[in-house]
C-alpha positions as CSV (number, residue, x, y, z in Angstrom):
1,M,31.2,8.5,-8.7
2,P,31.8,4.9,-9.9
3,H,28.8,3.6,-12.0
4,W,28.4,0.7,-9.4
5,R,27.9,3.0,-6.7
6,R,25.0,5.0,-8.4
7,I,23.2,1.6,-9.3
8,R,23.3,0.3,-5.8
9,P,20.7,2.7,-4.4
10,L,18.6,2.3,-7.5
11,R,18.7,-1.4,-6.9
12,R,17.6,-1.1,-3.1
13,S,14.8,1.2,-4.3
14,L,13.6,-1.1,-7.1
15,S,13.7,-4.0,-4.5
16,A,11.4,-2.0,-2.4
17,L,9.0,-1.3,-5.2
18,A,9.2,-5.0,-6.2
19,L,8.2,-6.1,-2.7
20,A,5.4,-3.8,-2.7
21,V,4.1,-4.8,-6.2
22,A,4.4,-8.6,-5.0
23,A,2.4,-8.0,-2.0
24,V,-0.4,-6.8,-3.9
25,M,0.0,-9.0,-6.9
26,A,0.1,-12.4,-5.2
27,P,-3.5,-12.6,-4.1
28,A,-4.7,-11.0,-7.3
29,A,-2.9,-13.4,-9.4
30,A,-4.8,-16.2,-7.9
31,S,-7.7,-15.0,-9.9
32,A,-8.0,-14.5,-13.5
33,A,-11.2,-12.6,-13.3
34,P,-11.5,-8.8,-14.1
35,A,-11.7,-6.3,-11.3
36,D,-14.9,-6.3,-9.3
37,T,-16.5,-2.8,-10.1
38,A,-19.9,-3.7,-8.8
39,A,-20.8,-2.2,-5.3
40,A,-20.6,-5.4,-3.1
41,P,-22.5,-5.7,0.1
42,D,-20.8,-4.1,3.0
43,T,-20.2,-7.2,5.2
44,A,-17.1,-5.5,6.8
45,A,-19.1,-2.2,7.4
46,A,-21.8,-4.2,9.2
47,Q,-19.3,-5.5,11.5
48,G,-18.1,-1.9,12.2
49,A,-21.5,-1.0,13.1
50,S,-22.0,-3.8,15.7
51,G,-18.7,-2.7,17.3
52,G,-18.4,0.9,16.9
53,G,-21.8,2.5,16.7
54,W,-21.5,3.3,12.7
55,N,-23.4,2.2,9.7
56,D,-26.8,2.3,11.5
57,Y,-29.3,3.0,8.8
58,A,-32.0,3.9,11.5
59,C,-29.7,6.6,12.9
60,K,-31.2,10.2,12.9
61,S,-29.3,13.2,14.4
62,D,-31.2,16.4,15.1
63,R,-27.8,18.2,15.9
64,H,-26.0,17.0,12.8
65,P,-28.8,16.1,10.1
66,R,-26.2,15.4,7.3
67,P,-24.8,12.0,7.5
68,V,-21.1,11.6,7.1
69,V,-19.7,9.0,4.7
70,L,-16.4,7.8,5.3
71,V,-14.1,6.8,2.2
72,H,-11.1,4.6,3.1
73,G,-7.6,4.8,1.3
74,T,-5.7,2.4,-0.9
75,L,-5.2,-1.0,0.7
76,G,-7.7,0.0,3.4
77,N,-11.2,-1.2,4.0
78,S,-14.5,0.3,5.5
79,V,-13.5,-0.9,9.1
80,D,-9.9,-0.7,9.8
81,N,-9.4,2.7,8.1
82,W,-11.9,4.3,10.7
83,L,-11.4,2.5,14.0
84,G,-10.4,5.9,15.5
85,F,-12.3,8.5,13.6
86,A,-15.6,6.8,13.1
87,P,-16.2,6.5,17.0
88,Y,-15.0,10.0,17.3
89,L,-17.8,11.3,15.1
90,V,-20.4,8.8,16.6
91,R,-19.6,10.3,20.3
92,R,-20.3,13.8,18.9
93,G,-23.7,13.0,17.4
94,Y,-23.1,12.3,13.9
95,C,-24.7,9.5,11.7
96,V,-21.8,7.9,10.3
97,F,-21.4,5.3,7.4
98,S,-18.5,3.6,5.5
99,L,-18.1,1.7,2.3
100,D,-15.8,-0.7,0.7
101,Y,-14.8,0.0,-2.7
102,G,-12.2,-0.8,-5.5
103,R,-12.1,-4.5,-4.6
104,L,-10.2,-7.0,-6.7
105,P,-11.3,-10.9,-7.0
106,G,-9.4,-12.8,-4.5
107,V,-8.0,-10.0,-2.5
108,P,-9.7,-9.7,1.0
109,V,-9.3,-6.7,3.3
110,F,-7.1,-4.6,1.1
111,H,-9.4,-2.7,-1.2
112,G,-9.1,0.5,-3.2
113,L,-7.0,-1.3,-6.1
114,G,-9.7,-1.0,-8.8
115,P,-10.0,1.7,-11.4
116,I,-10.7,4.9,-9.6
117,S,-13.5,6.0,-12.0
118,E,-15.2,2.7,-11.2
119,S,-14.6,3.3,-7.6
120,A,-16.3,6.6,-7.9
121,K,-19.5,5.0,-9.3
122,Q,-19.5,2.8,-6.4
123,L,-19.2,5.8,-4.0
124,S,-22.2,7.2,-6.0
125,A,-24.4,4.3,-5.5
126,Y,-23.4,4.2,-1.8
127,V,-24.2,7.8,-1.3
128,D,-27.7,7.3,-2.9
129,R,-28.2,4.3,-0.4
130,V,-27.4,6.5,2.5
131,R,-29.5,9.4,1.4
132,A,-32.4,6.9,0.8
133,A,-32.2,5.3,4.1
134,T,-31.8,8.5,6.2
135,G,-34.0,11.0,4.2
136,A,-31.1,13.4,3.9
137,A,-30.9,15.8,0.7
138,K,-27.0,15.9,1.0
139,V,-24.4,14.1,2.8
140,D,-20.8,15.1,4.0
141,V,-17.9,13.0,2.9
142,V,-14.8,12.5,4.7
143,G,-11.7,10.5,2.8
144,H,-8.2,9.3,3.4
145,S,-5.5,9.2,1.0
146,Q,-7.1,7.9,-2.3
147,G,-10.3,8.2,-0.5
148,G,-9.9,12.0,-0.1
149,M,-9.2,12.3,-3.9
150,M,-11.5,9.9,-5.6
151,P,-14.9,11.7,-4.4
152,R,-13.8,14.5,-6.5
153,Y,-14.2,12.5,-9.6
154,Y,-17.8,11.7,-8.2
155,L,-18.3,15.3,-7.6
156,K,-17.2,16.6,-11.0
157,F,-18.2,13.9,-13.3
158,L,-21.1,11.7,-11.7
159,G,-23.5,14.4,-10.4
160,G,-22.3,14.2,-6.8
161,A,-22.1,18.1,-6.4
162,A,-25.9,18.1,-6.0
163,K,-25.6,15.5,-3.2
164,V,-22.7,16.5,-1.2
165,N,-22.3,19.5,1.1
166,A,-18.6,19.2,2.2
167,L,-15.5,17.0,1.3
168,V,-12.9,16.7,4.1
169,A,-9.6,14.8,2.9
170,F,-7.0,13.4,5.2
171,A,-3.5,13.4,3.2
172,P,-5.3,13.1,-0.2
173,T,-3.5,12.2,-3.5
174,N,-5.2,15.2,-5.2
175,H,-2.4,15.9,-7.6
176,G,-0.8,12.4,-7.6
177,T,2.2,11.0,-5.7
178,T,5.9,10.2,-6.3
179,L,5.8,7.9,-3.3
180,S,8.8,9.4,-1.8
181,G,10.5,9.2,-5.2
182,L,9.7,5.5,-6.0
183,T,7.3,6.0,-8.8
184,A,10.3,7.5,-10.9
185,L,11.5,4.0,-11.2
186,L,8.5,3.0,-13.2
187,D,10.2,4.8,-16.0
188,Y,13.1,2.6,-15.9
189,F,11.1,-0.6,-15.7
190,P,8.1,-0.6,-17.9
191,A,7.3,-4.2,-17.2
192,A,6.6,-3.4,-13.6
193,A,4.6,-0.4,-14.6
194,D,2.7,-2.5,-16.9
195,I,2.0,-5.2,-14.4
196,L,0.6,-2.5,-12.0
197,A,-1.6,-0.8,-14.5
198,R,-3.1,-4.0,-15.7
199,H,-3.7,-5.6,-12.2
200,T,-3.9,-2.5,-9.7
201,P,-5.1,0.5,-11.7
202,G,-6.1,2.0,-8.5
203,L,-2.3,2.4,-7.8
204,T,-1.2,3.8,-11.1
205,D,-4.1,6.1,-11.3
206,Q,-2.7,8.0,-8.5
207,V,0.9,8.4,-9.8
208,V,1.9,12.0,-10.7
209,G,0.9,12.8,-14.4
210,S,-1.5,9.7,-14.8
211,D,-4.4,10.0,-17.4
212,F,-6.7,9.8,-14.7
213,L,-5.4,12.7,-12.6
214,T,-4.8,14.8,-15.7
215,R,-8.4,14.5,-16.5
216,L,-9.6,15.1,-12.9
217,N,-7.8,18.4,-12.4
218,E,-8.2,19.7,-15.8
219,G,-10.1,23.1,-15.7
220,G,-9.7,23.5,-11.9
221,D,-9.5,21.6,-8.6
222,T,-13.2,22.2,-7.4
223,V,-16.7,22.5,-8.5
224,P,-19.3,25.1,-7.3
225,G,-21.6,24.2,-4.4
226,V,-19.2,22.1,-2.3
227,R,-16.8,23.2,0.5
228,Y,-13.4,21.4,0.6
229,T,-11.0,20.8,3.3
230,V,-7.6,19.2,3.0
231,I,-5.7,18.1,6.2
232,S,-2.0,17.3,5.6
233,T,1.0,16.4,7.4
234,K,4.5,17.5,6.6
235,Y,5.8,13.9,7.5
236,D,3.6,12.2,4.8
237,E,5.9,9.5,3.2
238,V,3.2,8.3,0.8
239,A,1.3,11.1,-0.7
240,T,4.3,13.2,-1.7
241,P,5.2,15.8,-1.9
242,Y,2.6,16.8,0.8
243,R,1.9,20.1,-0.9
244,A,0.6,18.3,-3.9
245,Q,-2.3,17.3,-1.8
246,F,-3.6,21.0,-1.5
247,L,-6.6,22.1,-3.6
248,S,-7.0,25.7,-5.1
249,G,-10.5,27.3,-5.8
250,P,-13.3,29.1,-3.9
251,D,-14.6,27.3,-0.7
252,V,-11.1,25.7,0.0
253,K,-9.2,25.2,3.1
254,N,-5.8,23.7,3.1
255,V,-4.6,22.7,6.7
256,V,-1.2,21.3,7.8
257,V,-1.4,19.8,11.2
258,Q,2.2,21.0,12.1
259,D,1.1,24.5,11.5
260,L,-1.3,24.1,14.4
261,C,0.8,21.9,16.6
262,P,4.4,21.7,15.5
263,G,5.0,18.8,17.7
264,D,2.6,16.7,15.9
265,L,4.4,13.7,14.3
266,S,1.6,12.0,12.6
267,E,2.4,10.6,9.0
268,H,0.2,9.2,6.1
269,V,-1.6,6.5,8.0
270,T,-1.8,7.9,11.6
271,I,-3.2,11.3,10.5
272,A,-6.5,9.5,9.7
273,M,-6.3,6.9,12.5
274,T,-5.0,8.5,15.6
275,D,-4.3,12.2,15.2
276,K,-6.8,14.3,17.5
277,V,-5.5,17.5,15.8
278,A,-6.6,16.2,12.4
279,F,-9.7,14.9,14.0
280,H,-10.7,18.2,15.6
281,E,-10.1,20.1,12.4
282,A,-12.2,17.5,10.5
283,V,-15.2,18.2,12.8
284,N,-14.6,21.8,12.4
285,A,-15.1,21.4,8.6
286,L,-18.1,19.5,9.1
287,D,-19.7,22.0,11.4
288,P,-18.0,25.5,10.7
289,E,-20.8,27.3,12.5
290,H,-19.6,25.6,15.9
291,A,-16.0,25.4,15.1
292,T,-13.5,25.9,18.2
293,P,-9.8,26.3,18.2
294,T,-7.5,23.6,17.8
295,T,-5.2,22.8,20.8
296,C,-2.3,20.5,20.9
């Protein structure tokens, strides 16, 4: 094959990667301040409470006494990521809470871009806040994408295992992502890789083989005392390959929605926003004693 024909697809892929970088970097470049690693007030979450019934710190549930903490994905936030699933839980009697984490200065709405180790500290503080308000000894955590993987750092390194009963993850980046092959381009364009690492570490922390993931997964995927459920889709185009989402270890259940319903077409975003098959499996994981078969 002529050299120029091999280069053309690479250029198209590079253009896609460059657009993605520009999309996140344009707002961040407006501020020279370092990443905001402190837990900020959950103003967006408060808006969610007024419209969807979650983030009610007076909530009590005899049926489901453990609060559920929802952890959004990269470029998500505490409201938009959960407009489908949070009300789904509230209607079933759960007390539901969601946080914003990994904010960058000057970047509104799109969060989860800061260093993941710092984001885990924000989750730790938020879980303590929910436990103090509700009086619950433990919470359950449900996350999407980065939000399904990042809590594992909290469980493993920040004492979270004593405060969390179960972690349920929609399409988590547990062992990194190739982003459908796009991350391989970073090896050819180190300047782009450096920009991402310096300005949006929450992205590069999730690339296959990153230092963060190497440390997170060293010595095993799980910690004792926590139940883990991973809910994946074969059509995931972001957390790829989708089997890299799976965990190994005791008290682990890996679910692929197409194994339950072959006609399920959900992908990386919709599995956490609209997929009732995934929602039902998540509720089964939160309350296994009352689990019911999933139907299409």
